[in-house]
N, C-alpha and C positions, 0 to 999 in steps of 0.2 A: 518482485514478489510473485510467487506462483500461485499461492492460495492464501486465504484469509487467516485471521488469528486462530490459534489452536490452544487447547488446554485452558489454563486459568484466564488467558487473555480473551477467550471466546465470549466471555460474559461482560466485557467492558462496555459501559453505557455508550451508545452511539455507534456500536459495531453490530447492531442487530438487523432485523428485517428492513427497517427504514433506510439504513445505510446501504444495504445490498440493493434495494430498489433504486436508490439515488445514483449509485454507481453504474447501474444499467442504463440510466438516462444520460448521465454525465460520466463516461468512463475515465479512469485515471489516465493521465498522459504518460508518455514514455520519453525518456531523455537519454542522451548519449552519456555513457559512463567512461571516465578517464581516471587512471591511477597515476599519481606522481609522487615520488618520494614517500611511499607507503600511506598516502592520503587519497581517498576516493572522492572525485568530483562528479556531479551530475549537472549536465547543461539542460 
């Protein structure tokens, strides 16, 4: 994900200022992405 929710999803509860502050303290982790037989896997 490059940027957060947009449009109608921007107002989903839990995705407001509190969530933004929390992800600054505990950033989202990154994983390796692999595609096999048209299925995407994240490790």
